[in-house]
N, C-alpha and C positions, 0 to 999 in steps of 0.2 A: 544357562546363559540367555537363551532365547526368551524364557519367561521373565527373567530379571530385566532384560531390555524392554520387553513389552510393558511390564508394570511401570517402569520408569517413564516410558514414553506416555502412557495413558495418564499417569499422575500429572505430568506437565501439561498435557493437552487440556485436562480439566481445570488446572490452576491458571494457566496463561492463555489458553486458547490454542487451537491447532496451528493457525498461521504464524503465531508469534513464537512457536517452539521450534528450535533448530535441532539438527542431529547432534551438534556439539553439546547442546543443553542436555540431551538425552544421555549421551555417553558419559558426561560429567557426573550426572546423578547416579548412573549405574556403576561408575568407577572403572570404566573400560575405555579402550581407544576406539576411534572411528572405524578402523578396519574390522573390529569385532561386530559393530553394528551392521555393516554392509555384508558381513559373512552370513547373517541371518535374515536381514531384511533389505530388499533392493531400494526401498523408499520409506518415507514416513508413513505413507498410507498403508503399507503392508504391516506396519507395527500396530495399527488399529485393528487389524483382522489376523492376529497371529495363529488362530486355530483353524482357519479355513483350508489351508493346504493339507493338513492331516485329515480333515473331514472329507475333502474331495477324494483323497486316496481311499478312505474307508468306504465311501459310497461306491467307488469303482470296484473295489475288491468284493463288496457285498453283491453287486449285480453280476460279477463274473462267476460267482458260485451259486447263484440263486436257481431254484427250480424254474423251468420254462413254462409250466402249465398255466400260470396266471401272470402274464407280463404286466398288465395294468396294476395288479396288486403288488407286484415286485417293485415297481418304481414308486408307488405310494409308500411302501415300507422303507425304501431308500430315503425318501424325503423325511421320514421320521428320525433318521440318523442325524440329520441336520438339526431338527428340533431338539433332540436330546443334547446336542452340543451347546445350544443356547440355554437350555434349561439347567445345565450342570452348574452354571454360574449366573444366577439371575441378576445380581447387583451389577456385575460387569456388563452383561448383555443390555440391561436397561440404560446404563450410562453410555454405552457405545451407540445405542439407538438414538439417544438424544443428541449426542455429539455429531453423529452422521447426518441427522436431520438438519443441523444448523450449518454444516460445512458443505457447500456445493461440490467441491472436489472429492469429498468422501462419498457423497451420494453417487457420483459417477463411478468411482472405484467399486462401490458395493454392487452396482448394476452389472459391472463386468464380472464380478465373482458369481452373481446369480446366474448370469448367462453361461458360465462354465458348468454349473450344476445342471442347467437345462440341457446343455449339449451332451453331458454324460447320460442323462435319462433318455434323450432322443436316440443316441447311439445304440443303447441297449434295445430300445423298441424297434429300431430299424432292423436289427438282427433277427427280430421275431416276425415283423410284418413285411420285410423286404425293402430293398434299396430302390428308390425311384418310384414314380407314379403315386398311386393312392396309399401304398404301404408307407412310403417316406412321409407323405403328407399327414397320415394318421399318427405316425410316430412324433412328428414335430408338434402337432396340435395337442396330443395327450401330454407330452412333456411340458409344454407351456401351461396347460391346465393344472397339472400337478404342482408346478412351481407357484403358480398364482394362488392356488388353494392353500398351500403350505404357508405362503407369505401372508395371506389374509388372516389366517388363524394366529400366526406368530405375532403379527403387529397388534392384534387385539390384546394379546397377553402383555406385550412390551408397553403399550399405551396405558395399561392398568398398573404399571409399575412393577410388573413381574409377580403379581399376586394371583393366587388360584392355580388351577391345573392347566398348564399350557397345552396338554395333549387333547383336552376336550374340544376346544375350538378347531384345532387342526384335524382331529379325527372326523369331526362333523363335515368340514370342508372337503376332505379327501373322500369321504363317503359319497358325496355328490359327484365327484369325478368318476368314481368306480361305477356309480349308478348309470351314468351316461355312457362312459367309454368301455365298461366291462362287457358290453354286448357286442355281438358280431357287427362289423361295419355294414352300413347301408349306403349304396347297394353293395352286396357281397361279391367277392371275386368268383364265387361258385354259385351258379344259378341252377335250380332244380325244376324239372318239368314233369309232373305226374301225368301218366298216360293210361287211360282206361284199357283194360284187357285182362285176359286170364293168365298171362305170363307164359303162354306156350308159343307166342310169336305169331299167332294167326290173326290177331287184331280184330276178333269178332266182337269185342266190347260187351261181353255178357256179364261184366261186373264181378266175376269170380276172383279177380286178382288185380294188381296194379303194378305197373312197371314205372320206375323212376329213372329218368334220363338226366344226367348232370353234365353241365357245360362249365368248365373251369378255365379261367384265364391262365395262360402259360406262366409258369413261375409261382403259382399259388402255393403257399406252404402246405405240406401234407396234413398238418394238424388242423388247418382250416377246412380242407376238403372233408376230412373225417368228421369234423364238427358239424358241417352242413348236412352230411349224410345222416348222422345220428339225429339231428333235429328233424329232418324230413321223415325218417322212419318213426320217430316218436309221435309225430302228428297223425300218423295213419293207423 
């Protein structure tokens, strides 16, 4: 029924225009009552985006089960779930893009949906980078970057009329995000100071060994501490 109502609504939006189509028009075409419409869609705007609630849930479930070793890669992969939703029905996606571009109210609604995706990604990253301070800032900035990169590639495909491979442009954009944000944060929450010495604690500085002293901010995730130690050891 949800799909029947969405199809009826979209057909009327394209034929009559979004503003001139009423809920009564939609349910008449679908052959159901008004209560049936509002059981599935709180508003006309929701009928334009019938697949986003399912996709939001899928993204949430994916991130809940993903490996923690590569948080930036995980949110990039989550963005590809959204892309696949659009690519599954190119004709509908292109028509919706054109309709949304022409109706200010739909553009506003779409922005609110995009923000929900961004919040899910940022929430996952905060769980890896920490709440508050630079960890939270890093999570918010990376989430916004992933969404912007995904949308840039997606819009290129939609503007082309849905021709070609939509993943190519999105993969290219997300690769730039990973190149920038896949590295350790600068400045890092763990600072390492190499100290000359032979490691026996006498500080004679004869160059036979090296001691590395690390200062880490309280609350720094253990994986980040280990990462910094490994990096320091690898350089020596």
